[in-house]
PDB file of N, CA, C and O in Angstrom:
ATOM      1  N   MET A   1      -8.600 -10.645  18.217  1.00  0.00           N
ATOM      2  CA  MET A   1      -9.337 -10.104  18.292  1.00  0.00           C
ATOM      3  C   MET A   1     -10.730 -10.346  17.605  1.00  0.00           C
ATOM      4  O   MET A   1     -10.886 -10.272  16.386  1.00  0.00           O
ATOM      5  N   PRO A   2     -11.537 -10.586  18.331  1.00  0.00           N
ATOM      6  CA  PRO A   2     -13.274 -11.017  17.610  1.00  0.00           C
ATOM      7  C   PRO A   2     -13.545 -10.412  16.998  1.00  0.00           C
ATOM      8  O   PRO A   2     -13.109  -9.275  17.183  1.00  0.00           O
ATOM      9  N   GLY A   3     -14.509 -10.639  15.720  1.00  0.00           N
ATOM     10  CA  GLY A   3     -14.733  -9.444  14.747  1.00  0.00           C
ATOM     11  C   GLY A   3     -14.183  -8.024  13.991  1.00  0.00           C
ATOM     12  O   GLY A   3     -14.647  -6.950  13.608  1.00  0.00           O
ATOM     13  N   ARG A   4     -12.836  -8.764  14.032  1.00  0.00           N
ATOM     14  CA  ARG A   4     -11.980  -7.509  13.388  1.00  0.00           C
ATOM     15  C   ARG A   4     -12.162  -8.668  12.242  1.00  0.00           C
ATOM     16  O   ARG A   4     -12.068  -9.876  12.456  1.00  0.00           O
ATOM     17  N   SER A   5     -12.366  -8.216  11.326  1.00  0.00           N
ATOM     18  CA  SER A   5     -11.642  -8.634  10.288  1.00  0.00           C
ATOM     19  C   SER A   5     -10.924  -7.961   8.579  1.00  0.00           C
ATOM     20  O   SER A   5     -11.321  -7.007   7.911  1.00  0.00           O
ATOM     21  N   ALA A   6      -9.616  -9.053   8.284  1.00  0.00           N
ATOM     22  CA  ALA A   6      -8.822  -8.141   7.239  1.00  0.00           C
ATOM     23  C   ALA A   6      -8.405  -9.079   6.435  1.00  0.00           C
ATOM     24  O   ALA A   6      -8.249 -10.292   6.573  1.00  0.00           O
ATOM     25  N   VAL A   7      -8.182  -8.048   5.227  1.00  0.00           N
ATOM     26  CA  VAL A   7      -8.298  -8.165   3.775  1.00  0.00           C
ATOM     27  C   VAL A   7      -7.077  -7.835   3.487  1.00  0.00           C
ATOM     28  O   VAL A   7      -6.535  -6.840   3.970  1.00  0.00           O
ATOM     29  N   LYS A   8      -6.184  -9.115   2.180  1.00  0.00           N
ATOM     30  CA  LYS A   8      -5.233  -8.832   1.936  1.00  0.00           C
ATOM     31  C   LYS A   8      -5.106  -8.239   0.543  1.00  0.00           C
ATOM     32  O   LYS A   8      -5.903  -8.328  -0.390  1.00  0.00           O
ATOM     33  N   ILE A   9      -3.817  -7.553   0.606  1.00  0.00           N
ATOM     34  CA  ILE A   9      -4.060  -6.596  -0.852  1.00  0.00           C
ATOM     35  C   ILE A   9      -2.584  -6.663  -1.941  1.00  0.00           C
ATOM     36  O   ILE A   9      -1.465  -6.284  -1.593  1.00  0.00           O
ATOM     37  N   GLN A  10      -2.883  -7.151  -3.088  1.00  0.00           N
ATOM     38  CA  GLN A  10      -1.241  -7.477  -3.532  1.00  0.00           C
ATOM     39  C   GLN A  10      -1.153  -5.695  -4.386  1.00  0.00           C
ATOM     40  O   GLN A  10      -1.970  -5.144  -5.124  1.00  0.00           O
ATOM     41  N   VAL A  11       0.314  -5.183  -3.824  1.00  0.00           N
ATOM     42  CA  VAL A  11       0.610  -3.860  -4.323  1.00  0.00           C
ATOM     43  C   VAL A  11       1.850  -3.891  -5.238  1.00  0.00           C
ATOM     44  O   VAL A  11       2.891  -4.538  -5.126  1.00  0.00           O
ATOM     45  N   ARG A  12       1.406  -2.924  -6.265  1.00  0.00           N
ATOM     46  CA  ARG A  12       3.046  -3.092  -7.236  1.00  0.00           C
ATOM     47  C   ARG A  12       3.028  -2.007  -6.981  1.00  0.00           C
ATOM     48  O   ARG A  12       1.916  -1.492  -7.097  1.00  0.00           O
ATOM     49  N   VAL A  13       4.140  -1.109  -6.528  1.00  0.00           N
ATOM     50  CA  VAL A  13       4.722   0.312  -5.963  1.00  0.00           C
ATOM     51  C   VAL A  13       5.764   0.936  -7.174  1.00  0.00           C
ATOM     52  O   VAL A  13       6.795   0.379  -7.550  1.00  0.00           O
ATOM     53  N   LYS A  14       5.251   2.174  -7.663  1.00  0.00           N
ATOM     54  CA  LYS A  14       6.177   3.148  -8.455  1.00  0.00           C
ATOM     55  C   LYS A  14       6.087   3.781  -7.926  1.00  0.00           C
ATOM     56  O   LYS A  14       5.231   4.662  -7.849  1.00  0.00           O
ATOM     57  N   PRO A  15       7.343   3.462  -7.098  1.00  0.00           N
ATOM     58  CA  PRO A  15       8.423   4.947  -6.555  1.00  0.00           C
ATOM     59  C   PRO A  15       8.753   5.945  -7.128  1.00  0.00           C
ATOM     60  O   PRO A  15       8.834   5.663  -8.324  1.00  0.00           O
ATOM     61  N   ASN A  16       9.082   7.345  -6.894  1.00  0.00           N
ATOM     62  CA  ASN A  16       9.966   7.958  -7.651  1.00  0.00           C
ATOM     63  C   ASN A  16       8.751   9.138  -9.006  1.00  0.00           C
ATOM     64  O   ASN A  16       8.990   9.768 -10.036  1.00  0.00           O
ATOM     65  N   SER A  17       7.770   8.921  -8.343  1.00  0.00           N
ATOM     66  CA  SER A  17       5.966   9.548  -9.443  1.00  0.00           C
ATOM     67  C   SER A  17       5.579  10.495  -9.358  1.00  0.00           C
ATOM     68  O   SER A  17       4.852  10.995  -8.500  1.00  0.00           O
ATOM     69  N   LYS A  18       6.338  11.171 -10.907  1.00  0.00           N
ATOM     70  CA  LYS A  18       5.646  13.034 -10.940  1.00  0.00           C
ATOM     71  C   LYS A  18       3.806  12.615 -10.073  1.00  0.00           C
ATOM     72  O   LYS A  18       3.674  13.305  -9.062  1.00  0.00           O
ATOM     73  N   LYS A  19       3.094  12.081 -10.227  1.00  0.00           N
ATOM     74  CA  LYS A  19       1.921  12.165 -10.430  1.00  0.00           C
ATOM     75  C   LYS A  19       2.032  10.452  -9.681  1.00  0.00           C
ATOM     76  O   LYS A  19       2.179   9.346 -10.200  1.00  0.00           O
ATOM     77  N   PRO A  20       1.837  11.033  -7.833  1.00  0.00           N
ATOM     78  CA  PRO A  20       1.009   9.537  -6.832  1.00  0.00           C
ATOM     79  C   PRO A  20      -0.706   9.391  -7.987  1.00  0.00           C
ATOM     80  O   PRO A  20      -1.201  10.105  -8.859  1.00  0.00           O
ATOM     81  N   SER A  21      -0.965   8.513  -7.552  1.00  0.00           N
ATOM     82  CA  SER A  21      -1.633   7.842  -8.268  1.00  0.00           C
ATOM     83  C   SER A  21      -1.981   6.523  -6.812  1.00  0.00           C
ATOM     84  O   SER A  21      -1.242   6.423  -5.833  1.00  0.00           O
ATOM     85  N   VAL A  22      -3.310   5.619  -7.050  1.00  0.00           N
ATOM     86  CA  VAL A  22      -3.767   4.733  -6.935  1.00  0.00           C
ATOM     87  C   VAL A  22      -4.337   3.656  -7.749  1.00  0.00           C
ATOM     88  O   VAL A  22      -5.541   3.890  -7.858  1.00  0.00           O
ATOM     89  N   THR A  23      -4.048   2.681  -8.313  1.00  0.00           N
ATOM     90  CA  THR A  23      -4.923   2.008  -9.503  1.00  0.00           C
ATOM     91  C   THR A  23      -5.213   0.440  -9.003  1.00  0.00           C
ATOM     92  O   THR A  23      -4.480  -0.319  -8.369  1.00  0.00           O
ATOM     93  N   LYS A  24      -6.662   0.230  -9.570  1.00  0.00           N
ATOM     94  CA  LYS A  24      -6.886  -1.194  -9.059  1.00  0.00           C
ATOM     95  C   LYS A  24      -6.600  -2.340 -10.509  1.00  0.00           C
ATOM     96  O   LYS A  24      -7.467  -2.641 -11.329  1.00  0.00           O
ATOM     97  N   GLY A  25      -5.572  -2.688 -10.511  1.00  0.00           N
ATOM     98  CA  GLY A  25      -5.361  -2.952 -12.149  1.00  0.00           C
ATOM     99  C   GLY A  25      -6.401  -4.355 -12.751  1.00  0.00           C
ATOM    100  O   GLY A  25      -5.697  -5.358 -12.631  1.00  0.00           O
ATOM    101  N   GLU A  26      -7.456  -4.654 -13.196  1.00  0.00           N
ATOM    102  CA  GLU A  26      -8.103  -6.213 -13.995  1.00  0.00           C
ATOM    103  C   GLU A  26      -7.846  -7.409 -12.595  1.00  0.00           C
ATOM    104  O   GLU A  26      -8.613  -7.998 -11.833  1.00  0.00           O
ATOM    105  N   ASP A  27      -5.658  -7.339 -12.856  1.00  0.00           N
ATOM    106  CA  ASP A  27      -5.859  -8.718 -12.604  1.00  0.00           C
ATOM    107  C   ASP A  27      -6.085  -8.463 -10.951  1.00  0.00           C
ATOM    108  O   ASP A  27      -5.106  -9.018 -10.452  1.00  0.00           O
ATOM    109  N   GLY A  28      -6.796  -7.966  -9.994  1.00  0.00           N
ATOM    110  CA  GLY A  28      -6.303  -7.511  -9.001  1.00  0.00           C
ATOM    111  C   GLY A  28      -5.086  -7.154  -7.678  1.00  0.00           C
ATOM    112  O   GLY A  28      -5.152  -7.294  -6.457  1.00  0.00           O
ATOM    113  N   ILE A  29      -4.137  -6.706  -8.481  1.00  0.00           N
ATOM    114  CA  ILE A  29      -3.035  -5.938  -8.050  1.00  0.00           C
ATOM    115  C   ILE A  29      -3.451  -4.795  -8.465  1.00  0.00           C
ATOM    116  O   ILE A  29      -3.833  -4.462  -9.587  1.00  0.00           O
ATOM    117  N   TRP A  30      -3.327  -3.994  -7.160  1.00  0.00           N
ATOM    118  CA  TRP A  30      -3.207  -2.624  -6.880  1.00  0.00           C
ATOM    119  C   TRP A  30      -1.947  -1.440  -7.644  1.00  0.00           C
ATOM    120  O   TRP A  30      -0.741  -1.607  -7.460  1.00  0.00           O
ATOM    121  N   THR A  31      -2.174  -0.977  -7.983  1.00  0.00           N
ATOM    122  CA  THR A  31      -0.442   0.289  -8.486  1.00  0.00           C
ATOM    123  C   THR A  31      -0.880   1.428  -7.615  1.00  0.00           C
ATOM    124  O   THR A  31      -1.892   2.120  -7.495  1.00  0.00           O
ATOM    125  N   VAL A  32       0.728   1.303  -6.855  1.00  0.00           N
ATOM    126  CA  VAL A  32       0.578   2.697  -5.921  1.00  0.00           C
ATOM    127  C   VAL A  32       1.642   3.221  -6.941  1.00  0.00           C
ATOM    128  O   VAL A  32       2.597   2.555  -7.341  1.00  0.00           O
ATOM    129  N   ALA A  33       1.248   4.949  -7.436  1.00  0.00           N
ATOM    130  CA  ALA A  33       2.457   5.962  -7.586  1.00  0.00           C
ATOM    131  C   ALA A  33       2.659   6.642  -6.504  1.00  0.00           C
ATOM    132  O   ALA A  33       1.770   7.301  -5.964  1.00  0.00           O
ATOM    133  N   VAL A  34       4.291   6.520  -5.916  1.00  0.00           N
ATOM    134  CA  VAL A  34       4.205   7.393  -4.714  1.00  0.00           C
ATOM    135  C   VAL A  34       5.790   8.285  -4.969  1.00  0.00           C
ATOM    136  O   VAL A  34       6.593   7.718  -5.710  1.00  0.00           O
ATOM    137  N   LYS A  35       6.137   9.427  -4.456  1.00  0.00           N
ATOM    138  CA  LYS A  35       6.232  10.697  -4.937  1.00  0.00           C
ATOM    139  C   LYS A  35       7.894  10.314  -4.045  1.00  0.00           C
ATOM    140  O   LYS A  35       8.973  10.684  -4.507  1.00  0.00           O
ATOM    141  N   GLU A  36       7.746   9.502  -2.699  1.00  0.00           N
ATOM    142  CA  GLU A  36       9.273   9.527  -1.605  1.00  0.00           C
ATOM    143  C   GLU A  36       9.333   8.418  -2.723  1.00  0.00           C
ATOM    144  O   GLU A  36       8.332   8.027  -3.323  1.00  0.00           O
ATOM    145  N   PRO A  37      11.227   7.724  -3.046  1.00  0.00           N
ATOM    146  CA  PRO A  37      12.506   7.367  -3.142  1.00  0.00           C
ATOM    147  C   PRO A  37      11.721   6.133  -2.645  1.00  0.00           C
ATOM    148  O   PRO A  37      10.853   6.207  -1.774  1.00  0.00           O
ATOM    149  N   ALA A  38      12.224   4.596  -3.481  1.00  0.00           N
ATOM    150  CA  ALA A  38      13.231   3.910  -2.152  1.00  0.00           C
ATOM    151  C   ALA A  38      13.439   3.611  -1.613  1.00  0.00           C
ATOM    152  O   ALA A  38      12.970   2.476  -1.529  1.00  0.00           O
ATOM    153  N   THR A  39      14.114   3.900  -0.763  1.00  0.00           N
ATOM    154  CA  THR A  39      14.575   4.535   0.152  1.00  0.00           C
ATOM    155  C   THR A  39      14.753   4.484   1.652  1.00  0.00           C
ATOM    156  O   THR A  39      14.312   5.599   1.929  1.00  0.00           O
ATOM    157  N   GLU A  40      15.210   3.775   3.177  1.00  0.00           N
ATOM    158  CA  GLU A  40      15.050   4.209   4.371  1.00  0.00           C
ATOM    159  C   GLU A  40      12.976   4.189   4.934  1.00  0.00           C
ATOM    160  O   GLU A  40      12.306   4.656   5.855  1.00  0.00           O
ATOM    161  N   GLY A  41      12.739   3.370   3.723  1.00  0.00           N
ATOM    162  CA  GLY A  41      11.098   2.745   3.886  1.00  0.00           C
ATOM    163  C   GLY A  41       9.969   4.272   3.545  1.00  0.00           C
ATOM    164  O   GLY A  41       8.815   4.451   3.154  1.00  0.00           O
ATOM    165  N   LYS A  42      10.791   4.869   3.847  1.00  0.00           N
ATOM    166  CA  LYS A  42       9.936   6.594   2.162  1.00  0.00           C
ATOM    167  C   LYS A  42       8.925   5.675   1.439  1.00  0.00           C
ATOM    168  O   LYS A  42       7.784   5.994   1.105  1.00  0.00           O
ATOM    169  N   ALA A  43       9.344   4.851   1.309  1.00  0.00           N
ATOM    170  CA  ALA A  43       7.874   4.639   0.005  1.00  0.00           C
ATOM    171  C   ALA A  43       6.968   4.093   0.313  1.00  0.00           C
ATOM    172  O   ALA A  43       5.826   4.409  -0.022  1.00  0.00           O
ATOM    173  N   ASN A  44       7.406   2.728   1.339  1.00  0.00           N
ATOM    174  CA  ASN A  44       6.648   2.258   2.211  1.00  0.00           C
ATOM    175  C   ASN A  44       5.776   3.045   2.776  1.00  0.00           C
ATOM    176  O   ASN A  44       4.624   2.711   2.497  1.00  0.00           O
ATOM    177  N   ASP A  45       5.849   3.878   3.399  1.00  0.00           N
ATOM    178  CA  ASP A  45       4.846   4.527   4.128  1.00  0.00           C
ATOM    179  C   ASP A  45       3.702   5.565   3.507  1.00  0.00           C
ATOM    180  O   ASP A  45       2.486   5.700   3.644  1.00  0.00           O
ATOM    181  N   ALA A  46       4.487   6.057   2.941  1.00  0.00           N
ATOM    182  CA  ALA A  46       3.469   6.226   1.317  1.00  0.00           C
ATOM    183  C   ALA A  46       2.685   5.537   0.901  1.00  0.00           C
ATOM    184  O   ALA A  46       1.628   5.822   0.339  1.00  0.00           O
ATOM    185  N   VAL A  47       3.172   4.461   1.160  1.00  0.00           N
ATOM    186  CA  VAL A  47       2.302   3.390   0.129  1.00  0.00           C
ATOM    187  C   VAL A  47       1.121   2.474   1.337  1.00  0.00           C
ATOM    188  O   VAL A  47       0.528   1.529   0.816  1.00  0.00           O
ATOM    189  N   VAL A  48       0.943   2.628   2.200  1.00  0.00           N
ATOM    190  CA  VAL A  48       0.694   2.660   3.982  1.00  0.00           C
ATOM    191  C   VAL A  48      -0.701   3.766   3.333  1.00  0.00           C
ATOM    192  O   VAL A  48      -1.755   3.463   2.774  1.00  0.00           O
ATOM    193  N   ARG A  49      -0.009   5.344   3.780  1.00  0.00           N
ATOM    194  CA  ARG A  49      -0.384   6.418   3.468  1.00  0.00           C
ATOM    195  C   ARG A  49      -1.506   6.413   2.959  1.00  0.00           C
ATOM    196  O   ARG A  49      -2.519   6.784   3.553  1.00  0.00           O
ATOM    197  N   ALA A  50      -1.462   5.881   1.481  1.00  0.00           N
ATOM    198  CA  ALA A  50      -1.970   6.683   0.306  1.00  0.00           C
ATOM    199  C   ALA A  50      -3.499   5.097   0.031  1.00  0.00           C
ATOM    200  O   ALA A  50      -4.665   5.206  -0.350  1.00  0.00           O
ATOM    201  N   ILE A  51      -2.598   3.704   0.496  1.00  0.00           N
ATOM    202  CA  ILE A  51      -3.684   2.915   0.973  1.00  0.00           C
ATOM    203  C   ILE A  51      -4.893   3.417   1.799  1.00  0.00           C
ATOM    204  O   ILE A  51      -6.062   3.678   1.517  1.00  0.00           O
ATOM    205  N   ALA A  52      -4.418   3.438   2.524  1.00  0.00           N
ATOM    206  CA  ALA A  52      -5.122   3.958   3.791  1.00  0.00           C
ATOM    207  C   ALA A  52      -6.405   5.423   3.368  1.00  0.00           C
ATOM    208  O   ALA A  52      -7.547   5.557   3.806  1.00  0.00           O
ATOM    209  N   GLU A  53      -5.690   6.259   2.456  1.00  0.00           N
ATOM    210  CA  GLU A  53      -6.621   7.590   2.468  1.00  0.00           C
ATOM    211  C   GLU A  53      -7.575   6.192   1.332  1.00  0.00           C
ATOM    212  O   GLU A  53      -7.927   5.281   2.082  1.00  0.00           O
ATOM    213  N   GLU A  54      -7.921   5.959   0.099  1.00  0.00           N
ATOM    214  CA  GLU A  54      -7.692   5.514  -1.020  1.00  0.00           C
ATOM    215  C   GLU A  54      -9.595   5.222  -0.546  1.00  0.00           C
ATOM    216  O   GLU A  54     -10.657   5.744  -0.886  1.00  0.00           O
ATOM    217  N   LEU A  55      -8.959   3.500   0.903  1.00  0.00           N
ATOM    218  CA  LEU A  55     -10.313   3.334   1.567  1.00  0.00           C
ATOM    219  C   LEU A  55     -11.170   4.385   2.838  1.00  0.00           C
ATOM    220  O   LEU A  55     -12.323   4.524   3.245  1.00  0.00           O
ATOM    221  N   GLY A  56     -10.206   4.801   3.040  1.00  0.00           N
ATOM    222  CA  GLY A  56     -11.343   5.393   4.051  1.00  0.00           C
ATOM    223  C   GLY A  56     -10.551   5.591   5.574  1.00  0.00           C
ATOM    224  O   GLY A  56     -11.125   6.200   6.477  1.00  0.00           O
ATOM    225  N   ILE A  57      -9.631   5.204   5.700  1.00  0.00           N
ATOM    226  CA  ILE A  57      -9.158   4.841   6.718  1.00  0.00           C
ATOM    227  C   ILE A  57      -8.176   4.663   7.186  1.00  0.00           C
ATOM    228  O   ILE A  57      -7.263   4.605   6.362  1.00  0.00           O
ATOM    229  N   ALA A  58      -7.736   4.468   8.758  1.00  0.00           N
ATOM    230  CA  ALA A  58      -6.084   4.976   9.519  1.00  0.00           C
ATOM    231  C   ALA A  58      -5.335   4.410   8.940  1.00  0.00           C
ATOM    232  O   ALA A  58      -5.748   3.326   8.529  1.00  0.00           O
ATOM    233  N   PRO A  59      -3.865   4.779   8.576  1.00  0.00           N
ATOM    234  CA  PRO A  59      -2.992   4.134   8.198  1.00  0.00           C
ATOM    235  C   PRO A  59      -2.876   3.606   8.713  1.00  0.00           C
ATOM    236  O   PRO A  59      -2.337   2.584   8.288  1.00  0.00           O
ATOM    237  N   SER A  60      -3.223   3.656  10.189  1.00  0.00           N
ATOM    238  CA  SER A  60      -2.449   2.178  11.843  1.00  0.00           C
ATOM    239  C   SER A  60      -3.161   0.879  11.613  1.00  0.00           C
ATOM    240  O   SER A  60      -2.918  -0.106  12.310  1.00  0.00           O
ATOM    241  N   LYS A  61      -4.807   0.859   9.791  1.00  0.00           N
ATOM    242  CA  LYS A  61      -5.636  -0.087  10.032  1.00  0.00           C
ATOM    243  C   LYS A  61      -4.864  -1.358   8.828  1.00  0.00           C
ATOM    244  O   LYS A  61      -5.566  -2.295   8.447  1.00  0.00           O
ATOM    245  N   VAL A  62      -3.105  -1.191   8.244  1.00  0.00           N
ATOM    246  CA  VAL A  62      -2.676  -1.129   7.168  1.00  0.00           C
ATOM    247  C   VAL A  62      -1.133  -1.448   7.629  1.00  0.00           C
ATOM    248  O   VAL A  62      -0.387  -0.876   8.423  1.00  0.00           O
ATOM    249  N   LYS A  63      -0.896  -3.152   6.398  1.00  0.00           N
ATOM    250  CA  LYS A  63       0.243  -2.822   7.082  1.00  0.00           C
ATOM    251  C   LYS A  63       1.102  -3.984   6.387  1.00  0.00           C
ATOM    252  O   LYS A  63       0.310  -4.925   6.357  1.00  0.00           O
ATOM    253  N   ILE A  64       2.120  -4.347   5.902  1.00  0.00           N
ATOM    254  CA  ILE A  64       2.759  -4.478   5.057  1.00  0.00           C
ATOM    255  C   ILE A  64       3.030  -5.922   5.605  1.00  0.00           C
ATOM    256  O   ILE A  64       3.513  -5.980   6.735  1.00  0.00           O
ATOM    257  N   LEU A  65       2.789  -7.042   4.972  1.00  0.00           N
ATOM    258  CA  LEU A  65       3.126  -8.626   4.964  1.00  0.00           C
ATOM    259  C   LEU A  65       4.085  -9.439   4.754  1.00  0.00           C
ATOM    260  O   LEU A  65       4.278 -10.354   5.556  1.00  0.00           O
ATOM    261  N   ARG A  66       4.591  -9.337   4.046  1.00  0.00           N
ATOM    262  CA  ARG A  66       5.414  -9.043   2.997  1.00  0.00           C
ATOM    263  C   ARG A  66       6.117  -7.961   1.538  1.00  0.00           C
ATOM    264  O   ARG A  66       5.518  -7.043   0.979  1.00  0.00           O
ATOM    265  N   GLY A  67       7.358  -8.409   1.273  1.00  0.00           N
ATOM    266  CA  GLY A  67       8.206  -6.802   0.083  1.00  0.00           C
ATOM    267  C   GLY A  67       8.285  -5.668   0.906  1.00  0.00           C
ATOM    268  O   GLY A  67       7.816  -4.530   0.893  1.00  0.00           O
ATOM    269  N   GLU A  68       8.862  -6.185   1.468  1.00  0.00           N
ATOM    270  CA  GLU A  68       9.772  -5.209   2.268  1.00  0.00           C
ATOM    271  C   GLU A  68      10.401  -4.193   1.661  1.00  0.00           C
ATOM    272  O   GLU A  68      10.006  -3.029   1.610  1.00  0.00           O
ATOM    273  N   LYS A  69      11.481  -4.685   1.153  1.00  0.00           N
ATOM    274  CA  LYS A  69      12.697  -4.422   0.282  1.00  0.00           C
ATOM    275  C   LYS A  69      12.132  -4.689  -1.931  1.00  0.00           C
ATOM    276  O   LYS A  69      12.488  -4.356  -3.061  1.00  0.00           O
ATOM    277  N   SER A  70      10.941  -5.610  -1.085  1.00  0.00           N
ATOM    278  CA  SER A  70      10.445  -5.538  -3.296  1.00  0.00           C
ATOM    279  C   SER A  70       9.405  -3.852  -3.880  1.00  0.00           C
ATOM    280  O   SER A  70       9.037  -2.881  -3.218  1.00  0.00           O
ATOM    281  N   LYS A  71       9.243  -4.197  -5.385  1.00  0.00           N
ATOM    282  CA  LYS A  71       8.058  -3.230  -5.779  1.00  0.00           C
ATOM    283  C   LYS A  71       6.914  -4.389  -5.875  1.00  0.00           C
ATOM    284  O   LYS A  71       6.303  -4.040  -6.885  1.00  0.00           O
ATOM    285  N   LEU A  72       6.428  -5.295  -5.505  1.00  0.00           N
ATOM    286  CA  LEU A  72       5.302  -6.110  -5.494  1.00  0.00           C
ATOM    287  C   LEU A  72       5.507  -6.679  -3.197  1.00  0.00           C
ATOM    288  O   LEU A  72       6.239  -7.285  -2.415  1.00  0.00           O
ATOM    289  N   LYS A  73       4.177  -5.838  -3.274  1.00  0.00           N
ATOM    290  CA  LYS A  73       3.833  -5.929  -1.497  1.00  0.00           C
ATOM    291  C   LYS A  73       3.011  -6.755  -1.502  1.00  0.00           C
ATOM    292  O   LYS A  73       2.228  -7.024  -2.413  1.00  0.00           O
ATOM    293  N   LEU A  74       3.079  -7.069  -0.836  1.00  0.00           N
ATOM    294  CA  LEU A  74       1.692  -8.251   0.873  1.00  0.00           C
ATOM    295  C   LEU A  74       0.998  -7.077   1.443  1.00  0.00           C
ATOM    296  O   LEU A  74       1.785  -6.305   1.991  1.00  0.00           O
ATOM    297  N   LEU A  75      -0.567  -6.616   1.488  1.00  0.00           N
ATOM    298  CA  LEU A  75      -0.536  -5.707   2.573  1.00  0.00           C
ATOM    299  C   LEU A  75      -1.793  -6.442   3.170  1.00  0.00           C
ATOM    300  O   LEU A  75      -2.549  -7.209   2.573  1.00  0.00           O
ATOM    301  N   GLU A  76      -1.838  -6.103   4.273  1.00  0.00           N
ATOM    302  CA  GLU A  76      -3.637  -6.468   4.619  1.00  0.00           C
ATOM    303  C   GLU A  76      -3.901  -5.628   6.272  1.00  0.00           C
ATOM    304  O   GLU A  76      -3.441  -5.356   7.381  1.00  0.00           O
ATOM    305  N   VAL A  77      -4.795  -5.548   5.514  1.00  0.00           N
ATOM    306  CA  VAL A  77      -5.686  -3.921   5.555  1.00  0.00           C
ATOM    307  C   VAL A  77      -7.096  -4.621   7.587  1.00  0.00           C
ATOM    308  O   VAL A  77      -7.380  -5.609   8.262  1.00  0.00           O
ATOM    309  N   TYR A  78      -7.247  -3.777   7.517  1.00  0.00           N
ATOM    310  CA  TYR A  78      -8.357  -4.543   8.994  1.00  0.00           C
ATOM    311  C   TYR A  78      -9.119  -3.571   9.173  1.00  0.00           C
ATOM    312  O   TYR A  78      -8.446  -2.575   9.439  1.00  0.00           O
ATOM    313  N   ASP A  79     -10.429  -3.322   9.157  1.00  0.00           N
ATOM    314  CA  ASP A  79     -11.529  -2.449   9.219  1.00  0.00           C
ATOM    315  C   ASP A  79     -11.817  -2.687  10.586  1.00  0.00           C
ATOM    316  O   ASP A  79     -12.759  -2.109  11.128  1.00  0.00           O
TER     317      ASP A  79
END
């Protein structure tokens, strides 16, 4: 799609967190703490929603490129 740009974000996920949060580390890796457990894709869905909310965009514009089953993920964000 012409005119559509994407940004890649590296994310470190902390599932089962008491307090959900999104923080940008100095190393360029974002840390996303979510309440959901890392089972059945629940934490992945929560990470996508958290990043979308942080950036003020629709969750459909955030895609996990790599790391579905890892704590370290590579996300692609479309504007």
